[in-house]
C-alpha positions as CSV (number, residue, x, y, z in Angstrom):
1,M,-17.5,-1.5,13.2
2,I,-14.4,-3.5,15.1
3,E,-16.7,-6.9,14.1
4,L,-14.2,-8.5,17.4
5,A,-15.5,-10.0,20.3
6,P,-14.9,-8.7,23.2
7,E,-12.9,-12.4,24.5
8,R,-11.6,-11.6,21.3
9,I,-10.4,-8.4,21.7
10,A,-8.8,-8.9,24.7
11,A,-7.1,-12.9,23.7
12,E,-5.7,-11.0,20.5
13,A,-4.7,-7.5,22.6
14,G,-2.9,-9.9,25.4
15,A,-5.5,-7.7,27.8
16,Q,-7.1,-9.1,30.8
17,I,-11.3,-8.0,31.3
18,V,-11.3,-6.9,34.4
19,R,-14.9,-5.5,33.8
20,A,-17.4,-6.8,31.6
21,G,-19.9,-4.5,29.4
22,G,-23.0,-3.9,27.8
23,E,-23.1,-6.0,23.3
24,G,-22.2,-4.6,20.4
25,R,-18.9,-4.3,19.2
26,P,-16.6,-1.3,18.9
27,E,-17.0,1.5,16.3
28,R,-13.3,2.4,16.5
29,A,-10.2,2.8,18.4
30,E,-9.4,6.1,20.2
31,I,-6.1,7.7,22.8
32,D,-7.3,10.6,23.3
33,S,-10.7,10.6,25.6
34,R,-11.4,13.9,25.1
35,E,-13.0,12.6,22.0
36,A,-13.7,9.0,23.8
37,G,-17.6,8.7,23.9
38,P,-20.2,5.6,22.7
39,G,-19.0,2.4,21.0
40,T,-15.3,3.7,21.3
41,L,-12.7,1.7,23.0
42,F,-10.5,3.9,24.5
43,F,-6.3,3.2,24.3
44,G,-4.6,5.1,28.0
45,L,-0.9,5.0,25.8
46,R,1.5,5.7,27.7
47,G,3.0,9.2,27.1
48,E,7.0,11.3,27.6
49,H,4.8,13.7,30.0
50,A,0.9,12.0,30.6
51,E,-0.2,8.9,31.6
52,G,-2.3,7.7,29.3
53,G,-4.7,5.2,31.5
54,D,-5.2,8.3,34.2
55,Y,-7.9,9.2,32.0
56,A,-9.5,6.0,31.2
57,V,-12.2,7.1,34.1
58,A,-12.9,9.9,31.6
59,A,-13.2,7.6,28.8
60,V,-15.5,5.9,30.6
61,A,-17.4,8.7,32.4
62,A,-18.2,9.9,28.4
63,G,-19.7,6.9,27.8
64,A,-16.6,5.1,26.3
65,W,-17.8,0.8,25.0
66,G,-14.8,-0.2,26.5
67,V,-10.7,0.8,27.7
68,V,-7.7,-0.8,28.1
69,C,-5.0,1.0,30.6
70,D,-2.5,0.0,32.9
71,P,-3.9,-2.8,35.4
72,Q,-3.4,-0.3,38.3
73,N,-5.9,2.2,36.1
74,A,-8.2,-0.8,35.6
75,E,-9.6,-1.4,38.4
76,A,-10.3,2.0,39.6
77,A,-12.2,2.7,35.5
78,A,-14.4,-0.9,36.2
79,E,-15.6,0.7,39.5
80,A,-16.5,3.7,37.4
81,A,-18.2,2.1,35.0
82,D,-19.8,-0.1,37.5
83,S,-21.5,3.2,38.7
84,Y,-22.2,4.6,35.2
85,G,-23.8,1.4,34.4
86,G,-21.9,0.5,31.2
87,G,-18.3,-0.2,29.7
88,W,-15.7,-2.8,29.0
89,V,-12.2,-2.4,30.8
90,F,-9.4,-4.1,29.7
91,A,-5.8,-4.1,31.8
92,S,-2.5,-4.5,30.0
93,D,1.2,-3.5,31.1
94,D,1.5,-1.9,27.4
95,P,-1.2,-0.3,26.3
96,L,0.7,0.5,22.5
97,A,1.3,-3.8,21.9
98,A,-2.2,-4.1,22.3
99,L,-3.0,-1.1,20.0
100,Q,-0.8,-2.8,17.6
101,A,-1.6,-6.4,18.1
102,L,-5.6,-5.9,18.1
103,A,-4.4,-3.9,14.9
104,R,-3.1,-6.4,13.4
105,A,-5.7,-9.2,14.4
106,W,-8.5,-6.6,12.6
107,R,-6.8,-6.8,9.6
108,R,-5.9,-10.1,8.9
109,E,-9.9,-10.1,10.1
110,L,-10.2,-8.2,7.1
111,G,-8.5,-10.1,4.9
112,V,-8.2,-7.4,2.1
113,P,-4.7,-6.6,0.3
114,V,-2.7,-4.1,2.0
115,V,-0.6,-0.5,0.5
116,G,2.3,0.1,2.5
117,I,3.8,3.6,0.8
118,T,7.0,5.1,2.5
119,G,9.6,7.5,0.9
120,S,11.3,10.6,1.3
121,T,7.8,12.9,-0.2
122,G,5.2,12.2,-1.7
123,K,3.3,9.5,0.2
124,T,0.6,11.7,1.4
125,S,0.0,12.6,-1.7
126,V,0.2,9.4,-3.7
127,K,-1.7,8.1,-0.8
128,D,-4.5,9.9,-1.6
129,I,-4.1,9.8,-5.3
130,C,-3.9,5.8,-4.6
131,R,-7.8,6.6,-2.6
132,A,-9.1,8.7,-5.4
133,I,-8.4,6.1,-8.2
134,L,-7.9,2.5,-7.4
135,P,-11.1,1.0,-8.3
136,F,-11.8,-0.3,-4.6
137,R,-13.4,0.5,-1.5
138,T,-10.6,1.6,0.0
139,H,-9.6,2.4,3.4
140,A,-6.4,4.5,4.0
141,S,-4.5,6.8,6.4
142,P,-5.8,10.3,7.1
143,E,-3.5,13.3,7.1
144,N,-0.4,12.1,8.9
145,F,-1.9,9.0,10.6
146,N,1.8,6.5,9.4
147,T,3.9,6.0,13.5
148,E,3.4,3.4,15.4
149,I,0.0,4.9,17.0
150,G,-1.3,6.2,13.6
151,L,-0.9,3.0,11.4
152,P,-2.6,1.1,14.1
153,L,-6.0,3.6,14.4
154,T,-6.4,3.7,11.1
155,I,-6.5,0.1,10.4
156,L,-9.1,0.1,13.6
157,S,-11.0,2.7,12.0
158,A,-11.3,0.3,8.3
159,P,-14.9,-0.7,8.0
160,P,-16.0,-4.7,7.7
161,E,-16.9,-4.0,3.9
162,T,-13.2,-2.8,3.0
163,E,-12.2,-3.8,-0.2
164,L,-8.3,-2.2,-0.2
165,L,-6.4,-0.4,2.7
166,V,-3.7,2.2,1.2
167,L,-1.5,3.0,5.1
168,E,0.8,5.0,5.1
169,M,4.5,4.8,6.8
170,A,6.5,6.7,8.2
171,M,10.2,6.6,9.4
172,R,12.8,8.4,11.6
173,G,15.3,5.9,12.3
174,L,16.2,2.3,11.7
175,G,13.3,-0.8,12.4
176,Q,10.7,2.2,12.5
177,I,9.2,0.5,8.9
178,A,9.5,-2.6,9.7
179,E,7.8,-2.4,12.7
180,L,5.2,-0.8,11.4
181,C,5.1,-3.6,8.8
182,E,4.4,-6.0,11.8
183,I,1.1,-4.2,11.9
184,A,-0.1,-3.6,8.8
185,E,1.7,-7.0,6.8
186,P,1.8,-5.2,3.2
187,E,0.9,-7.0,0.0
188,V,2.0,-4.1,-2.0
189,A,5.0,-1.9,-0.6
190,A,5.6,0.8,-2.7
191,I,8.9,4.1,-1.7
192,T,8.1,6.8,-3.8
193,N,12.0,7.9,-3.9
194,V,15.1,8.5,-1.5
195,G,16.7,11.4,-0.9
196,P,17.9,13.8,1.6
197,V,15.7,13.7,4.2
198,H,16.3,12.7,8.5
199,L,19.7,13.2,7.0
200,E,20.1,14.5,11.1
201,L,19.4,11.4,12.3
202,L,20.4,8.3,9.8
203,G,24.0,10.7,8.4
204,T,23.6,8.9,4.6
205,L,21.5,8.6,2.0
206,E,23.0,5.1,1.6
207,A,21.3,4.5,5.4
208,I,18.2,6.5,4.6
209,A,17.4,3.9,2.1
210,E,18.2,1.0,3.6
211,A,15.5,2.2,6.8
212,K,13.0,3.1,3.8
213,A,13.8,-0.9,2.2
214,E,12.5,-2.1,6.0
215,I,9.0,-1.8,4.1
216,I,10.1,-4.6,0.9
217,G,11.3,-6.7,3.4
218,G,8.0,-7.0,5.2
219,L,6.9,-8.3,2.5
220,A,6.1,-11.9,1.8
221,E,6.9,-14.6,-1.1
222,G,5.7,-13.6,-4.1
223,G,5.0,-9.9,-2.9
224,R,4.9,-6.7,-5.2
225,A,7.7,-3.6,-4.5
226,V,6.7,-0.4,-6.1
227,I,9.9,1.6,-6.8
228,P,11.4,4.3,-8.9
229,A,13.3,3.3,-11.9
230,D,16.3,5.9,-10.5
231,A,16.6,4.6,-7.3
232,E,20.1,2.4,-7.7
233,A,19.8,2.0,-3.9
234,L,17.2,0.3,-3.6
235,R,18.3,-2.5,-5.5
236,P,20.2,-4.9,-3.7
237,H,17.1,-5.2,-1.1
238,L,14.8,-6.8,-3.9
239,H,15.0,-10.7,-4.7
240,D,13.5,-12.8,-7.0
241,R,10.4,-14.0,-4.3
242,L,8.7,-10.7,-5.2
243,T,7.2,-8.9,-8.1
244,T,8.8,-5.7,-8.6
245,V,7.3,-3.0,-11.2
246,T,9.4,0.3,-11.0
247,F,7.9,3.8,-12.4
248,G,9.2,6.5,-13.6
249,A,11.6,7.4,-16.4
250,G,13.6,4.4,-18.4
251,G,10.8,2.4,-15.9
252,D,7.6,-0.2,-16.2
253,V,5.0,2.4,-15.7
254,F,6.3,5.8,-17.0
255,A,4.0,9.1,-18.3
256,T,5.0,9.6,-22.0
257,G,4.5,13.8,-21.5
258,F,1.8,15.9,-21.0
259,E,-0.5,19.3,-21.6
260,P,-2.4,21.3,-20.4
261,A,-6.3,20.8,-19.7
262,D,-9.2,22.4,-18.5
263,A,-8.6,21.4,-15.4
264,G,-5.3,20.5,-15.0
265,I,-2.9,18.5,-17.1
266,R,-3.7,15.8,-19.5
267,T,-0.5,12.9,-20.4
268,V,-0.5,9.3,-21.4
269,I,0.8,7.1,-19.0
270,A,2.7,3.5,-20.3
271,T,2.3,0.2,-18.0
272,P,2.7,-3.9,-19.2
273,N,-0.5,-3.6,-19.5
274,G,-0.7,-0.7,-21.9
275,R,-1.9,2.9,-22.5
276,Q,-4.2,5.1,-20.9
277,A,-4.8,8.9,-21.4
278,F,-5.3,10.6,-17.8
279,E,-6.9,14.0,-17.2
280,L,-5.9,15.1,-13.5
281,P,-7.3,17.8,-12.0
282,F,-3.8,19.8,-11.0
283,T,-0.6,21.1,-12.7
284,Q,2.5,19.7,-10.8
285,R,5.0,18.1,-12.2
286,H,6.0,16.9,-9.1
287,N,2.4,15.5,-8.1
288,L,2.3,13.7,-12.2
289,A,4.9,11.6,-10.7
290,N,3.1,10.8,-7.5
291,A,0.2,9.9,-9.8
292,V,2.1,7.9,-11.9
293,C,3.7,6.1,-8.9
294,A,-0.2,5.5,-7.5
295,V,-0.6,4.0,-11.3
296,A,1.9,1.8,-10.4
297,I,0.4,0.8,-7.4
298,G,-2.6,-0.2,-9.2
299,V,-1.1,-2.2,-12.1
300,A,1.0,-4.3,-9.1
301,L,-2.9,-4.8,-7.9
302,E,-4.4,-5.7,-11.8
303,A,-6.6,-2.7,-11.2
304,P,-7.9,-1.7,-14.9
305,L,-6.6,1.4,-16.5
306,A,-9.2,2.9,-17.9
307,E,-10.9,2.4,-14.6
308,M,-8.2,4.3,-12.6
309,A,-8.6,7.4,-15.2
310,R,-11.9,7.1,-15.4
311,R,-11.8,8.2,-11.4
312,A,-8.8,10.4,-11.3
313,P,-10.1,13.5,-12.0
314,G,-11.5,13.2,-8.5
315,I,-8.2,13.3,-7.2
316,S,-7.8,15.7,-4.0
317,F,-5.0,16.5,-0.8
318,S,-4.7,16.4,2.3
319,R,-4.1,20.2,3.6
320,L,-1.6,21.4,3.6
321,R,0.0,20.3,0.8
322,G,0.0,22.2,-2.2
323,E,-3.8,23.5,-1.3
324,L,-4.6,27.0,-3.6
325,I,-5.8,29.1,-2.3
326,E,-7.4,32.3,-4.7
327,L,-6.7,36.1,-3.1
328,P,-8.7,39.0,-3.8
329,G,-6.6,40.8,-6.8
330,D,-5.9,37.7,-8.4
331,S,-3.2,36.6,-6.9
332,L,-2.8,32.9,-6.0
333,L,-1.5,31.4,-2.7
334,V,0.4,27.9,-2.8
335,N,-0.3,26.1,1.1
336,D,2.6,23.7,0.8
337,C,3.2,23.9,4.7
338,Y,2.6,20.9,5.7
339,N,6.5,19.9,5.2
340,A,9.6,20.3,3.4
341,N,13.0,19.0,2.4
342,P,15.7,20.0,-0.4
343,I,13.4,17.5,-2.8
344,S,10.3,18.7,-1.9
345,M,11.4,21.7,-2.1
346,R,12.5,22.4,-5.5
347,A,9.6,20.5,-6.7
348,A,7.8,23.7,-5.2
349,L,9.8,26.4,-6.5
350,D,9.6,24.5,-9.7
351,H,5.9,24.4,-9.5
352,L,5.6,28.6,-8.1
353,A,7.8,29.4,-11.4
354,S,5.2,27.9,-13.7
355,I,2.3,29.5,-13.0
356,E,1.1,32.1,-14.7
357,A,1.2,35.4,-13.3
358,Q,0.5,39.2,-13.7
359,G,2.8,39.9,-10.5
360,R,5.7,38.9,-8.7
361,R,6.0,35.8,-8.1
362,V,6.8,35.6,-4.3
363,A,8.4,32.1,-1.8
364,V,7.6,32.2,1.7
365,L,10.2,29.8,2.5
366,G,10.4,28.6,6.4
367,G,13.2,26.3,7.5
368,M,14.4,22.6,6.0
369,A,14.9,20.8,9.4
370,E,16.6,17.3,10.3
371,L,18.8,18.6,7.7
372,G,21.9,17.6,9.5
373,P,25.6,19.1,9.3
374,A,25.0,19.5,5.9
375,A,21.7,22.0,6.8
376,A,22.7,24.9,5.5
377,T,24.8,23.9,2.3
378,Y,21.4,22.9,1.4
379,H,19.5,26.1,1.6
380,R,21.8,27.8,0.2
381,E,21.3,25.7,-3.0
382,A,17.4,25.8,-2.4
383,G,18.0,29.6,-2.3
384,A,20.6,30.3,-5.6
385,Y,18.0,27.4,-7.4
386,A,14.6,30.2,-6.8
387,R,17.1,32.5,-8.2
388,G,17.9,30.4,-11.4
389,L,14.1,29.9,-12.1
390,G,13.5,34.0,-11.3
391,I,11.0,33.5,-8.7
392,D,10.9,37.7,-7.7
393,A,11.4,37.2,-4.1
394,I,11.7,35.4,-1.2
395,L,11.0,35.7,2.4
396,G,13.0,33.7,4.9
397,V,11.3,32.8,8.3
398,G,12.4,31.2,11.0
399,E,16.2,30.9,12.0
400,L,17.1,28.3,9.7
401,A,15.9,30.7,6.5
402,R,18.9,33.0,7.1
403,D,20.7,30.2,4.5
404,Y,17.8,31.1,1.9
405,G,19.5,34.3,1.8
406,P,16.4,35.6,1.6
407,D,15.8,39.7,0.3
408,E,13.7,39.7,3.6
409,W,13.9,37.8,6.8
410,V,11.9,37.5,10.2
411,P,11.5,35.7,13.1
412,D,8.1,34.0,13.1
413,P,4.8,33.3,10.8
414,E,3.0,35.9,12.1
415,A,5.8,38.4,11.8
416,A,5.5,37.3,8.1
417,V,2.4,39.1,7.4
418,E,2.8,42.3,7.2
419,V,6.5,42.3,5.0
420,A,4.9,40.2,2.8
421,R,2.3,42.4,2.5
422,R,5.1,45.4,1.3
423,L,6.4,42.4,-0.7
424,I,3.7,41.1,-2.9
425,G,1.0,43.1,-5.2
426,D,-1.9,42.0,-7.1
427,G,-1.7,39.3,-9.2
428,A,0.9,37.5,-7.3
429,A,1.6,34.3,-7.1
430,I,2.6,33.1,-3.9
431,L,4.6,29.9,-2.2
432,V,4.2,29.0,1.1
433,K,6.8,26.0,2.0
434,G,8.7,24.9,5.0
435,S,9.2,22.2,7.7
436,R,5.8,22.2,9.9
437,S,7.6,23.0,13.3
438,V,8.4,26.5,10.9
439,G,3.8,27.0,11.6
440,L,3.6,28.7,8.5
441,E,0.2,27.7,8.5
442,R,-0.3,30.4,11.1
443,F,1.1,33.3,8.0
444,T,-1.2,31.5,5.4
445,A,-3.7,31.4,7.8
446,A,-3.1,35.2,8.4
447,Y,-2.2,37.0,5.1
448,A,-5.0,35.5,3.7
449,R,-7.7,36.8,6.7
450,A,-5.4,40.4,6.3
451,A,-5.7,40.3,1.9
452,G,-9.2,40.3,2.3
453,E,-9.6,43.1,5.0
454,Q,-7.5,45.0,2.8
455,R,-10.6,45.0,-0.4
């Protein structure tokens, strides 16, 4: 529930009331008219191929609490609301700016701490871990709601009883994280790492570090920055007006080692406030690093270590990120196809190599996008790294994947299924990894279905 009066919504959004509706408050904001219905405040955003305001009438017809759209469509929506017997109608020359301004107002109304998380890899997993272990009524970004549209939608879906907002912030160019910080106004800014992601857009690692560091610049005096201990490129962006918590080897918060446990791994995490044993429900070493980052965020928020450890077994990850799928014939598939870059690719290959398997270890790899002129080199290095780990076979999917030097290559996920059935036998460990643009989730679904039909 967005507990703001309609007049306040108009004022905060910089919009005009064209038609007054009924009593009550909106429950959430929505930008897809197909999802509009009772309780929704629909924003008709301008897109590349469509004017969202053109769907305001449909949102009103679906019973939306209200709509925010361009003035021309607002008049039509008001007429429709008269016919359908309800609905507030607000006019705005810039509905996206209205959405963002209203989100900032609701964030201030909630008055709770806000954690912003960015990084080249791991930000979604760190967010997922924070949501599980931080002992607050935490509202967090769902899946990839981490853009100038998704972030304000996340804030506006936060219920009034929220005690902490954990917001993921994506970056594709300079100025974008700064824009998100203007909306979210974080008190804690966490950077998971800085690596060769978006090189095609930003050109150098230094430029990537500068873009990521915008989240530090978004902190007010007294804010808390959580950064990797080894991220030297971020040091120039720190200052004495902030509290800095470092994590990882040589940092303020670090894991002292780990060992297998029944459901995953057991580790002791050292912090400035003491040491605490954690049992974590996963085996990937890169997720141990993500857990350490999340604990560092907890330290920045003064969350009790023992309580974070008590909640740790309940950690679960967003879909397509290291999802484990058991297949017939005692095979295990690691569905990690949400995205890929050189850092996350190496981490995923390390995990594949660590899995105990009676049969072959096979990597089904799509290309890594947005790596710029060095893309072929990064792909060759990843292929060589897999060979060095003893991965039995690489199946490349898509044009960029040719540069892995794969044992087999196919043009698309659908073609990969039959080839994979030849490469993979019983007792196998299978990694599926690639940039989202490759669409490897289609391979996973089809291969799992085919494996079941074989039995």
